[in-house]
C-alpha positions as YAML, in Angstrom:
chain: A
units: angstrom
residues:
- id: 1
  name: UNK
  ca: [228.70, 250.76, -155.34]
- id: 2
  name: UNK
  ca: [226.67, 251.69, -152.11]
- id: 3
  name: UNK
  ca: [225.59, 255.17, -152.01]
- id: 4
  name: UNK
  ca: [225.70, 257.30, -149.17]
- id: 5
  name: UNK
  ca: [223.57, 260.46, -150.59]
- id: 6
  name: UNK
  ca: [221.13, 259.90, -147.78]
- id: 7
  name: UNK
  ca: [223.68, 261.33, -145.38]
- id: 8
  name: UNK
  ca: [223.95, 264.49, -147.50]
- id: 9
  name: UNK
  ca: [220.11, 264.91, -148.03]
- id: 10
  name: UNK
  ca: [219.39, 264.14, -144.34]
- id: 11
  name: UNK
  ca: [221.82, 267.01, -143.56]
- id: 12
  name: UNK
  ca: [220.00, 269.44, -146.14]
- id: 13
  name: UNK
  ca: [216.33, 268.85, -144.80]
- id: 14
  name: UNK
  ca: [217.68, 269.20, -141.07]
- id: 15
  name: UNK
  ca: [219.50, 272.44, -141.93]
- id: 16
  name: UNK
  ca: [216.92, 273.62, -144.28]
- id: 17
  name: UNK
  ca: [213.85, 272.92, -141.86]
- id: 18
  name: UNK
  ca: [215.65, 274.82, -139.17]
- id: 19
  name: UNK
  ca: [216.39, 277.83, -140.83]
- id: 20
  name: UNK
  ca: [212.97, 277.68, -142.52]
- id: 21
  name: UNK
  ca: [211.35, 277.14, -138.96]
- id: 22
  name: UNK
  ca: [213.32, 279.81, -137.48]
- id: 23
  name: UNK
  ca: [211.91, 282.26, -140.24]
- id: 24
  name: UNK
  ca: [208.44, 281.30, -139.84]
- id: 25
  name: UNK
  ca: [208.65, 282.34, -135.99]
- id: 26
  name: UNK
  ca: [210.02, 285.63, -137.10]
- id: 27
  name: UNK
  ca: [206.94, 286.26, -138.87]
- id: 28
  name: UNK
  ca: [204.81, 284.62, -136.08]
- id: 29
  name: UNK
  ca: [204.13, 281.50, -138.02]
- id: 30
  name: UNK
  ca: [204.56, 278.06, -136.10]
- id: 31
  name: UNK
  ca: [207.88, 276.11, -137.02]
- id: 32
  name: UNK
  ca: [205.85, 273.56, -138.90]
- id: 33
  name: UNK
  ca: [205.08, 275.75, -141.49]
- id: 34
  name: UNK
  ca: [209.00, 276.37, -142.53]
- id: 35
  name: UNK
  ca: [209.49, 272.51, -142.35]
- id: 36
  name: UNK
  ca: [206.31, 271.74, -144.70]
- id: 37
  name: UNK
  ca: [207.50, 274.94, -146.85]
- id: 38
  name: UNK
  ca: [210.88, 273.32, -147.28]
- id: 39
  name: UNK
  ca: [209.89, 270.25, -148.66]
- id: 40
  name: UNK
  ca: [207.53, 272.29, -151.49]
- id: 41
  name: UNK
  ca: [210.59, 274.34, -152.51]
- id: 42
  name: UNK
  ca: [213.21, 271.66, -152.48]
- id: 43
  name: UNK
  ca: [210.63, 268.98, -153.90]
- id: 44
  name: UNK
  ca: [209.80, 267.93, -157.08]
- id: 45
  name: UNK
  ca: [207.25, 271.00, -157.45]
- id: 46
  name: UNK
  ca: [210.12, 273.56, -157.36]
- id: 47
  name: UNK
  ca: [213.97, 273.13, -157.20]
- id: 48
  name: UNK
  ca: [213.81, 269.28, -157.62]
- id: 49
  name: UNK
  ca: [216.53, 268.48, -155.20]
- id: 50
  name: UNK
  ca: [214.71, 265.97, -153.02]
- id: 51
  name: UNK
  ca: [213.23, 262.98, -153.89]
- id: 52
  name: UNK
  ca: [211.29, 260.29, -152.08]
- id: 53
  name: UNK
  ca: [213.52, 257.56, -151.01]
- id: 54
  name: UNK
  ca: [213.28, 254.17, -149.29]
- id: 55
  name: UNK
  ca: [215.24, 255.86, -146.23]
- id: 56
  name: UNK
  ca: [213.36, 259.28, -146.41]
- id: 57
  name: UNK
  ca: [209.90, 257.53, -146.21]
- id: 58
  name: UNK
  ca: [210.60, 254.85, -143.42]
- id: 59
  name: UNK
  ca: [212.37, 257.96, -141.38]
- id: 60
  name: UNK
  ca: [209.25, 259.86, -141.75]
- id: 61
  name: UNK
  ca: [206.89, 257.12, -140.68]
- id: 62
  name: UNK
  ca: [208.90, 256.81, -137.56]
- id: 63
  name: UNK
  ca: [208.74, 260.68, -137.23]
- id: 64
  name: UNK
  ca: [204.87, 260.43, -137.15]
- id: 65
  name: UNK
  ca: [204.81, 257.54, -135.21]
- id: 66
  name: UNK
  ca: [206.79, 259.20, -132.38]
- id: 67
  name: UNK
  ca: [205.31, 262.73, -132.80]
- id: 68
  name: UNK
  ca: [201.69, 260.69, -132.33]
- id: 69
  name: UNK
  ca: [203.42, 258.49, -129.22]
- id: 70
  name: UNK
  ca: [204.20, 261.86, -127.43]
- id: 71
  name: UNK
  ca: [200.68, 263.19, -128.49]
- id: 72
  name: UNK
  ca: [199.42, 260.11, -126.17]
- id: 73
  name: UNK
  ca: [202.01, 260.95, -123.51]
- id: 74
  name: UNK
  ca: [201.07, 264.50, -123.36]
- id: 75
  name: UNK
  ca: [197.25, 263.65, -122.60]
- id: 76
  name: UNK
  ca: [195.52, 264.32, -119.70]
- id: 77
  name: UNK
  ca: [193.49, 261.35, -119.51]
- id: 78
  name: UNK
  ca: [191.19, 262.76, -116.91]
- id: 79
  name: UNK
  ca: [190.41, 265.66, -119.46]
- id: 80
  name: UNK
  ca: [190.20, 262.87, -122.26]
- id: 81
  name: UNK
  ca: [187.45, 260.97, -120.18]
- id: 82
  name: UNK
  ca: [185.71, 264.06, -119.70]
- id: 83
  name: UNK
  ca: [185.63, 265.23, -123.06]
- id: 84
  name: UNK
  ca: [185.20, 261.31, -124.04]
- id: 85
  name: UNK
  ca: [181.32, 261.92, -125.40]
- id: 86
  name: UNK
  ca: [182.05, 265.24, -126.83]
- id: 87
  name: UNK
  ca: [185.07, 263.83, -129.08]
- id: 88
  name: UNK
  ca: [182.86, 260.89, -130.65]
- id: 89
  name: UNK
  ca: [180.24, 263.57, -131.47]
- id: 90
  name: UNK
  ca: [182.85, 266.06, -133.21]
- id: 91
  name: UNK
  ca: [184.07, 263.38, -134.89]
- id: 92
  name: UNK
  ca: [180.95, 261.77, -136.24]
- id: 93
  name: UNK
  ca: [179.75, 265.15, -138.08]
- id: 94
  name: UNK
  ca: [182.95, 265.73, -139.01]
- id: 95
  name: UNK
  ca: [183.48, 262.50, -140.94]
- id: 96
  name: UNK
  ca: [179.43, 262.72, -142.42]
- id: 97
  name: UNK
  ca: [179.79, 266.54, -143.90]
- id: 98
  name: UNK
  ca: [183.17, 265.84, -145.55]
- id: 99
  name: UNK
  ca: [181.94, 262.73, -146.84]
- id: 100
  name: UNK
  ca: [178.81, 264.04, -148.27]
- id: 101
  name: UNK
  ca: [180.76, 267.04, -149.84]
- id: 102
  name: UNK
  ca: [183.66, 265.32, -151.29]
- id: 103
  name: UNK
  ca: [181.16, 262.77, -153.10]
- id: 104
  name: UNK
  ca: [178.73, 265.30, -154.44]
- id: 105
  name: UNK
  ca: [181.84, 267.62, -155.95]
- id: 106
  name: UNK
  ca: [183.62, 264.98, -157.71]
- id: 107
  name: UNK
  ca: [180.03, 263.81, -159.12]
- id: 108
  name: UNK
  ca: [179.49, 267.25, -160.04]
- id: 109
  name: UNK
  ca: [182.51, 267.33, -162.37]
- id: 110
  name: UNK
  ca: [183.25, 263.53, -163.28]
- id: 111
  name: UNK
  ca: [180.14, 261.47, -163.22]
- id: 112
  name: UNK
  ca: [178.96, 260.53, -166.90]
- id: 113
  name: UNK
  ca: [175.77, 261.72, -168.46]
- id: 114
  name: UNK
  ca: [173.93, 258.45, -167.24]
- id: 115
  name: UNK
  ca: [175.32, 257.94, -163.25]
- id: 116
  name: UNK
  ca: [176.46, 254.29, -162.85]
- id: 117
  name: UNK
  ca: [177.35, 252.64, -159.74]
- id: 118
  name: UNK
  ca: [181.25, 252.94, -160.53]
- id: 119
  name: UNK
  ca: [180.92, 256.89, -160.74]
- id: 120
  name: UNK
  ca: [179.13, 256.52, -157.34]
- id: 121
  name: UNK
  ca: [182.06, 254.58, -155.75]
- id: 122
  name: UNK
  ca: [184.58, 256.61, -156.96]
- id: 123
  name: UNK
  ca: [182.46, 259.47, -155.87]
- id: 124
  name: UNK
  ca: [182.41, 258.30, -152.26]
- id: 125
  name: UNK
  ca: [186.25, 257.22, -152.24]
- id: 126
  name: UNK
  ca: [186.65, 261.18, -152.57]
- id: 127
  name: UNK
  ca: [184.93, 261.37, -149.78]
- id: 128
  name: UNK
  ca: [186.43, 259.16, -147.84]
- id: 129
  name: UNK
  ca: [189.40, 260.90, -148.32]
- id: 130
  name: UNK
  ca: [188.04, 264.24, -147.19]
- id: 131
  name: UNK
  ca: [187.22, 262.54, -143.82]
- id: 132
  name: UNK
  ca: [190.62, 261.74, -143.38]
- id: 133
  name: UNK
  ca: [192.34, 264.04, -140.09]
- id: 134
  name: UNK
  ca: [196.14, 264.35, -139.88]
- id: 135
  name: UNK
  ca: [196.16, 265.49, -136.39]
- id: 136
  name: UNK
  ca: [200.00, 265.50, -136.34]
- id: 137
  name: UNK
  ca: [199.98, 269.27, -137.66]
- id: 138
  name: UNK
  ca: [197.96, 270.49, -135.09]
- id: 139
  name: UNK
  ca: [199.61, 268.54, -132.54]
- id: 140
  name: UNK
  ca: [203.04, 270.24, -133.40]
- id: 141
  name: UNK
  ca: [201.37, 273.74, -133.46]
- id: 142
  name: UNK
  ca: [199.24, 273.25, -130.00]
- id: 143
  name: UNK
  ca: [202.50, 271.90, -128.22]
- id: 144
  name: UNK
  ca: [204.61, 275.22, -129.53]
- id: 145
  name: UNK
  ca: [201.69, 277.18, -128.23]
- id: 146
  name: UNK
  ca: [201.65, 275.31, -124.81]
- id: 147
  name: UNK
  ca: [197.46, 274.27, -125.54]
- id: 148
  name: UNK
  ca: [197.83, 270.61, -126.04]
- id: 149
  name: UNK
  ca: [196.62, 269.82, -122.72]
- id: 150
  name: UNK
  ca: [194.14, 272.30, -122.77]
- id: 151
  name: UNK
  ca: [189.96, 271.57, -123.57]
- id: 152
  name: UNK
  ca: [190.49, 272.14, -127.04]
- id: 153
  name: UNK
  ca: [193.60, 270.26, -127.52]
- id: 154
  name: UNK
  ca: [192.63, 267.14, -126.03]
- id: 155
  name: UNK
  ca: [188.80, 267.26, -128.08]
- id: 156
  name: UNK
  ca: [191.14, 267.74, -131.28]
- id: 157
  name: UNK
  ca: [193.12, 264.61, -130.33]
- id: 158
  name: UNK
  ca: [190.15, 262.53, -129.55]
- id: 159
  name: UNK
  ca: [188.22, 263.49, -131.85]
- id: 160
  name: UNK
  ca: [190.81, 262.68, -134.79]
- id: 161
  name: UNK
  ca: [191.52, 259.35, -133.39]
- id: 162
  name: UNK
  ca: [187.92, 258.59, -133.29]
- id: 163
  name: UNK
  ca: [187.74, 260.26, -136.89]
- id: 164
  name: UNK
  ca: [190.36, 257.60, -138.04]
- id: 165
  name: UNK
  ca: [188.40, 254.66, -136.96]
- id: 166
  name: UNK
  ca: [185.37, 255.68, -138.71]
- id: 167
  name: UNK
  ca: [186.95, 256.83, -141.61]
- id: 168
  name: UNK
  ca: [188.59, 253.34, -141.62]
- id: 169
  name: UNK
  ca: [184.93, 251.74, -141.11]
- id: 170
  name: UNK
  ca: [183.79, 253.63, -144.18]
- id: 171
  name: UNK
  ca: [187.04, 252.94, -146.02]
- id: 172
  name: UNK
  ca: [186.92, 249.39, -145.43]
- id: 173
  name: UNK
  ca: [182.56, 249.13, -146.51]
- id: 174
  name: UNK
  ca: [183.70, 250.87, -149.89]
- id: 175
  name: UNK
  ca: [186.37, 248.56, -150.65]
- id: 176
  name: UNK
  ca: [184.66, 245.60, -149.60]
- id: 177
  name: UNK
  ca: [182.26, 246.53, -152.20]
- id: 178
  name: UNK
  ca: [184.72, 246.58, -154.95]
- id: 179
  name: UNK
  ca: [186.68, 243.63, -153.61]
- id: 180
  name: UNK
  ca: [184.37, 241.32, -152.03]
- id: 181
  name: UNK
  ca: [186.92, 238.50, -151.82]
- id: 182
  name: UNK
  ca: [189.90, 240.29, -149.98]
- id: 183
  name: UNK
  ca: [188.34, 239.23, -146.46]
- id: 184
  name: UNK
  ca: [185.07, 241.04, -146.68]
- id: 185
  name: UNK
  ca: [183.60, 244.15, -144.83]
- id: 186
  name: UNK
  ca: [182.22, 241.96, -141.28]
- id: 187
  name: UNK
  ca: [185.78, 240.44, -141.05]
- id: 188
  name: UNK
  ca: [187.53, 243.80, -141.13]
- id: 189
  name: UNK
  ca: [185.12, 245.31, -138.82]
- id: 190
  name: UNK
  ca: [185.44, 242.59, -136.22]
- id: 191
  name: UNK
  ca: [189.17, 243.42, -136.78]
- id: 192
  name: UNK
  ca: [188.71, 246.97, -135.47]
- id: 193
  name: UNK
  ca: [186.42, 245.67, -132.63]
- id: 194
  name: UNK
  ca: [189.33, 243.28, -131.77]
- id: 195
  name: UNK
  ca: [191.98, 246.10, -131.88]
- id: 196
  name: UNK
  ca: [189.85, 247.99, -128.93]
- id: 197
  name: UNK
  ca: [189.93, 244.63, -127.27]
- id: 198
  name: UNK
  ca: [193.58, 244.42, -127.58]
- id: 199
  name: UNK
  ca: [194.11, 247.75, -126.52]
- id: 200
  name: UNK
  ca: [192.14, 246.95, -123.43]
- id: 201
  name: UNK
  ca: [194.45, 243.97, -122.39]
- id: 202
  name: UNK
  ca: [197.11, 245.98, -122.93]
- id: 203
  name: UNK
  ca: [196.21, 248.88, -120.68]
- id: 204
  name: UNK
  ca: [195.41, 246.10, -117.71]
- id: 205
  name: UNK
  ca: [198.72, 244.68, -118.19]
- id: 206
  name: UNK
  ca: [200.82, 247.55, -117.96]
- id: 207
  name: UNK
  ca: [199.16, 248.92, -114.95]
- id: 208
  name: UNK
  ca: [199.03, 245.99, -113.30]
- id: 209
  name: UNK
  ca: [202.73, 245.34, -114.09]
- id: 210
  name: UNK
  ca: [203.92, 248.91, -113.07]
- id: 211
  name: UNK
  ca: [201.81, 248.23, -109.96]
- id: 212
  name: UNK
  ca: [203.26, 245.39, -108.77]
- id: 213
  name: UNK
  ca: [206.99, 245.71, -109.83]
- id: 214
  name: UNK
  ca: [207.47, 249.48, -109.87]
- id: 215
  name: UNK
  ca: [211.31, 248.48, -110.08]
- id: 216
  name: UNK
  ca: [211.04, 247.05, -113.43]
- id: 217
  name: UNK
  ca: [210.43, 250.73, -115.13]
- id: 218
  name: UNK
  ca: [212.52, 253.12, -112.97]
- id: 219
  name: UNK
  ca: [212.29, 256.92, -113.30]
- id: 220
  name: UNK
  ca: [215.21, 258.13, -114.37]
- id: 221
  name: UNK
  ca: [217.20, 255.35, -116.09]
- id: 222
  name: UNK
  ca: [217.81, 255.16, -119.74]
- id: 223
  name: UNK
  ca: [216.50, 251.76, -120.34]
- id: 224
  name: UNK
  ca: [213.16, 253.06, -119.12]
- id: 225
  name: UNK
  ca: [213.05, 255.40, -122.58]
- id: 226
  name: UNK
  ca: [214.03, 252.37, -124.63]
- id: 227
  name: UNK
  ca: [211.30, 250.19, -123.10]
- id: 228
  name: UNK
  ca: [208.56, 252.99, -123.57]
- id: 229
  name: UNK
  ca: [210.20, 253.32, -127.46]
- id: 230
  name: UNK
  ca: [209.96, 249.77, -127.99]
- id: 231
  name: UNK
  ca: [206.28, 249.61, -126.74]
- id: 232
  name: UNK
  ca: [205.49, 252.53, -129.09]
- id: 233
  name: UNK
  ca: [206.58, 250.51, -132.14]
- id: 234
  name: UNK
  ca: [205.27, 247.51, -131.26]
- id: 235
  name: UNK
  ca: [201.91, 248.78, -130.53]
- id: 236
  name: UNK
  ca: [202.05, 250.76, -134.04]
- id: 237
  name: UNK
  ca: [203.41, 247.52, -135.75]
- id: 238
  name: UNK
  ca: [200.23, 245.33, -133.90]
- id: 239
  name: UNK
  ca: [197.93, 248.21, -135.06]
- id: 240
  name: UNK
  ca: [198.60, 247.78, -138.70]
- id: 241
  name: UNK
  ca: [199.66, 244.35, -139.32]
- id: 242
  name: UNK
  ca: [197.03, 242.21, -137.10]
- id: 243
  name: UNK
  ca: [194.42, 244.90, -136.95]
- id: 244
  name: UNK
  ca: [194.33, 247.09, -140.19]
- id: 245
  name: UNK
  ca: [194.26, 250.44, -138.07]
- id: 246
  name: UNK
  ca: [196.69, 252.84, -138.80]
- id: 247
  name: UNK
  ca: [200.14, 252.73, -137.11]
- id: 248
  name: UNK
  ca: [199.94, 256.43, -135.57]
- id: 249
  name: UNK
  ca: [196.64, 255.11, -133.75]
- id: 250
  name: UNK
  ca: [198.44, 252.39, -132.26]
- id: 251
  name: UNK
  ca: [201.05, 254.58, -131.27]
- id: 252
  name: UNK
  ca: [198.83, 257.07, -129.82]
- id: 253
  name: UNK
  ca: [197.25, 254.52, -127.71]
- id: 254
  name: UNK
  ca: [200.81, 253.75, -126.45]
- id: 255
  name: UNK
  ca: [201.29, 256.95, -125.14]
- id: 256
  name: UNK
  ca: [197.80, 257.38, -123.86]
- id: 257
  name: UNK
  ca: [198.50, 254.10, -121.68]
- id: 258
  name: UNK
  ca: [201.50, 255.51, -120.31]
- id: 259
  name: UNK
  ca: [200.07, 258.75, -120.04]
- id: 260
  name: UNK
  ca: [199.37, 258.71, -115.99]
- id: 261
  name: UNK
  ca: [202.52, 257.36, -114.91]
- id: 262
  name: UNK
  ca: [203.64, 260.33, -113.10]
- id: 263
  name: UNK
  ca: [207.27, 261.08, -113.26]
- id: 264
  name: UNK
  ca: [208.23, 257.93, -115.50]
- id: 265
  name: UNK
  ca: [206.00, 259.97, -117.99]
- id: 266
  name: UNK
  ca: [207.78, 263.04, -117.61]
- id: 267
  name: UNK
  ca: [211.01, 261.53, -118.04]
- id: 268
  name: UNK
  ca: [210.07, 259.29, -121.24]
- id: 269
  name: UNK
  ca: [208.52, 262.59, -122.85]
- id: 270
  name: UNK
  ca: [211.79, 264.77, -122.34]
- id: 271
  name: UNK
  ca: [214.41, 261.62, -123.96]
- id: 272
  name: UNK
  ca: [211.82, 260.79, -126.81]
- id: 273
  name: UNK
  ca: [211.49, 264.53, -127.43]
- id: 274
  name: UNK
  ca: [215.04, 264.80, -128.15]
- id: 275
  name: UNK
  ca: [215.34, 261.94, -130.56]
- id: 276
  name: UNK
  ca: [212.06, 263.10, -132.48]
- id: 277
  name: UNK
  ca: [213.14, 266.94, -132.47]
- id: 278
  name: UNK
  ca: [216.74, 266.14, -133.51]
- id: 279
  name: UNK
  ca: [216.12, 264.12, -136.52]
- id: 280
  name: UNK
  ca: [212.45, 262.16, -137.27]
- id: 281
  name: UNK
  ca: [209.73, 264.88, -137.05]
- id: 282
  name: UNK
  ca: [211.69, 267.46, -139.33]
- id: 283
  name: UNK
  ca: [212.33, 264.72, -142.23]
- id: 284
  name: UNK
  ca: [208.46, 263.58, -141.79]
- id: 285
  name: UNK
  ca: [207.26, 267.35, -141.97]
- id: 286
  name: UNK
  ca: [209.40, 267.88, -144.95]
- id: 287
  name: UNK
  ca: [208.61, 264.64, -146.59]
- id: 288
  name: UNK
  ca: [204.63, 266.06, -146.52]
- id: 289
  name: UNK
  ca: [206.02, 268.74, -148.98]
- id: 290
  name: UNK
  ca: [208.23, 266.40, -151.05]
- id: 291
  name: UNK
  ca: [204.88, 264.94, -152.29]
- id: 292
  name: UNK
  ca: [203.71, 267.53, -154.00]
- id: 293
  name: UNK
  ca: [203.64, 267.21, -157.72]
- id: 294
  name: UNK
  ca: [201.45, 269.21, -159.94]
- id: 295
  name: UNK
  ca: [202.91, 268.83, -163.34]
- id: 296
  name: UNK
  ca: [199.78, 267.11, -164.30]
- id: 297
  name: UNK
  ca: [197.10, 269.62, -163.37]
- id: 298
  name: UNK
  ca: [194.99, 270.68, -166.13]
- id: 299
  name: UNK
  ca: [192.60, 273.46, -166.15]
- id: 300
  name: UNK
  ca: [189.57, 271.49, -164.99]
- id: 301
  name: UNK
  ca: [191.37, 269.49, -162.83]
- id: 302
  name: UNK
  ca: [192.67, 272.78, -160.89]
- id: 303
  name: UNK
  ca: [189.14, 274.18, -160.62]
- id: 304
  name: UNK
  ca: [188.14, 270.62, -159.75]
- id: 305
  name: UNK
  ca: [191.14, 271.05, -156.77]
- id: 306
  name: UNK
  ca: [189.93, 274.29, -156.03]
- id: 307
  name: UNK
  ca: [186.37, 273.65, -155.38]
- id: 308
  name: UNK
  ca: [187.50, 270.41, -153.24]
- id: 309
  name: UNK
  ca: [189.95, 272.28, -150.89]
- id: 310
  name: UNK
  ca: [186.84, 274.88, -149.89]
- id: 311
  name: UNK
  ca: [184.80, 271.74, -149.54]
- id: 312
  name: UNK
  ca: [187.42, 270.16, -147.32]
- id: 313
  name: UNK
  ca: [187.79, 273.30, -145.21]
- id: 314
  name: UNK
  ca: [184.46, 274.07, -144.95]
- id: 315
  name: UNK
  ca: [182.81, 270.94, -144.18]
- id: 316
  name: UNK
  ca: [185.58, 269.98, -141.30]
- id: 317
  name: UNK
  ca: [184.79, 273.68, -139.80]
- id: 318
  name: UNK
  ca: [181.26, 273.75, -139.79]
- id: 319
  name: UNK
  ca: [180.96, 269.62, -138.99]
- id: 320
  name: UNK
  ca: [183.47, 269.46, -136.10]
- id: 321
  name: UNK
  ca: [182.65, 272.90, -134.80]
- id: 322
  name: UNK
  ca: [178.66, 272.31, -134.77]
- id: 323
  name: UNK
  ca: [179.98, 269.03, -133.21]
- id: 324
  name: UNK
  ca: [181.83, 270.84, -130.29]
- id: 325
  name: UNK
  ca: [178.75, 273.51, -129.97]
- id: 326
  name: UNK
  ca: [175.95, 270.49, -129.79]
- id: 327
  name: UNK
  ca: [178.53, 269.69, -126.52]
- id: 328
  name: UNK
  ca: [178.51, 273.08, -124.90]
- id: 329
  name: UNK
  ca: [181.77, 274.46, -126.25]
- id: 330
  name: UNK
  ca: [181.91, 278.07, -126.63]
- id: 331
  name: UNK
  ca: [182.07, 279.94, -130.08]
- id: 332
  name: UNK
  ca: [185.58, 280.13, -129.92]
- id: 333
  name: UNK
  ca: [186.39, 276.74, -128.91]
- id: 334
  name: UNK
  ca: [184.25, 275.66, -131.54]
- id: 335
  name: UNK
  ca: [185.92, 277.23, -134.14]
- id: 336
  name: UNK
  ca: [189.27, 276.22, -132.72]
- id: 337
  name: UNK
  ca: [188.46, 272.38, -132.57]
- id: 338
  name: UNK
  ca: [187.00, 273.00, -136.29]
- id: 339
  name: UNK
  ca: [190.10, 274.40, -137.42]
- id: 340
  name: UNK
  ca: [191.86, 272.06, -135.72]
- id: 341
  name: UNK
  ca: [190.63, 269.01, -137.90]
- id: 342
  name: UNK
  ca: [190.95, 270.77, -140.98]
- id: 343
  name: UNK
  ca: [194.53, 269.33, -141.92]
- id: 344
  name: UNK
  ca: [194.60, 266.22, -143.89]
- id: 345
  name: UNK
  ca: [198.13, 265.38, -144.10]
- id: 346
  name: UNK
  ca: [199.47, 261.61, -144.66]
- id: 347
  name: UNK
  ca: [196.24, 259.93, -143.69]
- id: 348
  name: UNK
  ca: [194.65, 261.38, -146.72]
- id: 349
  name: UNK
  ca: [197.55, 260.49, -149.01]
- id: 350
  name: UNK
  ca: [197.58, 256.87, -147.40]
- id: 351
  name: UNK
  ca: [194.06, 256.50, -148.26]
- id: 352
  name: UNK
  ca: [194.42, 257.79, -151.76]
- id: 353
  name: UNK
  ca: [196.84, 255.11, -151.98]
- id: 354
  name: UNK
  ca: [194.63, 252.61, -150.99]
- id: 355
  name: UNK
  ca: [191.99, 254.08, -153.38]
- id: 356
  name: UNK
  ca: [194.54, 253.38, -156.29]
- id: 357
  name: UNK
  ca: [195.57, 250.16, -155.65]
- id: 358
  name: UNK
  ca: [191.11, 249.19, -155.57]
- id: 359
  name: UNK
  ca: [191.13, 251.15, -158.89]
- id: 360
  name: UNK
  ca: [188.70, 254.06, -157.48]
- id: 361
  name: UNK
  ca: [191.16, 256.56, -157.88]
- id: 362
  name: UNK
  ca: [193.30, 257.31, -161.29]
- id: 363
  name: UNK
  ca: [196.83, 258.62, -161.17]
- id: 364
  name: UNK
  ca: [195.67, 261.85, -162.96]
- id: 365
  name: UNK
  ca: [193.37, 262.37, -159.88]
- id: 366
  name: UNK
  ca: [196.50, 262.12, -157.26]
- id: 367
  name: UNK
  ca: [197.52, 265.91, -157.97]
- id: 368
  name: UNK
  ca: [194.18, 267.48, -156.81]
- id: 369
  name: UNK
  ca: [194.22, 265.24, -153.50]
- id: 370
  name: UNK
  ca: [197.88, 265.93, -153.14]
- id: 371
  name: UNK
  ca: [197.01, 269.89, -153.94]
- id: 372
  name: UNK
  ca: [194.11, 269.99, -150.84]
- id: 373
  name: UNK
  ca: [196.23, 267.81, -148.60]
- id: 374
  name: UNK
  ca: [199.09, 270.11, -148.93]
- id: 375
  name: UNK
  ca: [197.22, 273.52, -148.75]
- id: 376
  name: UNK
  ca: [194.96, 272.14, -145.62]
- id: 377
  name: UNK
  ca: [198.43, 271.22, -143.85]
- id: 378
  name: UNK
  ca: [199.92, 274.55, -144.55]
- id: 379
  name: UNK
  ca: [196.66, 276.88, -143.41]
- id: 380
  name: UNK
  ca: [195.90, 274.39, -140.24]
- id: 381
  name: UNK
  ca: [198.74, 275.75, -138.23]
- id: 382
  name: UNK
  ca: [198.24, 278.99, -139.56]
- id: 383
  name: UNK
  ca: [194.57, 279.57, -139.22]
- id: 384
  name: UNK
  ca: [194.90, 277.75, -135.68]
- id: 385
  name: UNK
  ca: [197.43, 280.14, -134.33]
- id: 386
  name: UNK
  ca: [195.51, 283.05, -135.13]
- id: 387
  name: UNK
  ca: [192.06, 281.76, -133.78]
- id: 388
  name: UNK
  ca: [193.42, 280.47, -130.44]
- id: 389
  name: UNK
  ca: [195.16, 284.05, -129.78]
...
């Protein structure tokens, strides 16, 4: 018999995330904090009412794709070009410090008396997890505060995209060492380079087409929003399937390609915001909280998790903040950028899953990773709002 539980579960998530979002606003916190709290309270860690299903996983994935597409559409391209160099420097230092910090923490806790190459690889993989930045949390917070289009918001977005690419390169190298027969490091690096060529070709085609045939993409017509969502999903699919780059990166670049289309951009943003806000985005944020399962936490693993959390926060704030400072940002701006890059979110969970598949992360290590991810996700919007006031 076909189950219709997904309808009831969806209703619970939508109602509870809205109620908790309003409560969060009452205590001067971003609504996203309430949505994340719902997932933790109703998920496996507390009342065990909500469970991950294929429907929720797919809906959450669409939610984060639409969120990143909106972030791309909301990006001021001229500001991004102006801050491109700064974003790269911020991302580079923001990858190096967490990678070193995560590796050292793992080796201090879990290496054998005589450190082996396997210990080093496992430590490096924990470092790779800490390099990942989930900008979607910061994007939602900055949107609520009206700061997404400013210098800090644009820098965080640009640095997070570059951060993911650098993280993928490091991930590729490490997994290539453990699985040399699965495509090889050089081949995957080539695919990443081809991804940027693909983005350039798509940009050229879209802008040439819009310039030559302006009526094909009319302002104020519903088909314009449908074309845009289809383009976003195709870009997300191509980036993940053909180039091995995260689908959210493809979605962001899809929005970036369309961000200079004037009134068309404004119309698409309004239409997509409705679908995203009404259904997909609440499910995405609740699903992050639902991933928390802390039943396997031992005392030593809890201590490791706390130390790893401290390193995860400080390394991003210090690394990205230092990068921003080197690029001439003020102390407040540099600190805001550093805090905005703290959240790990779904990107770190995806990396952890790949580590598990490669045999570099045991199932016992997952509670520690999830603990770090959830706490950074919860802390980032709170700290960002306090800092940017």
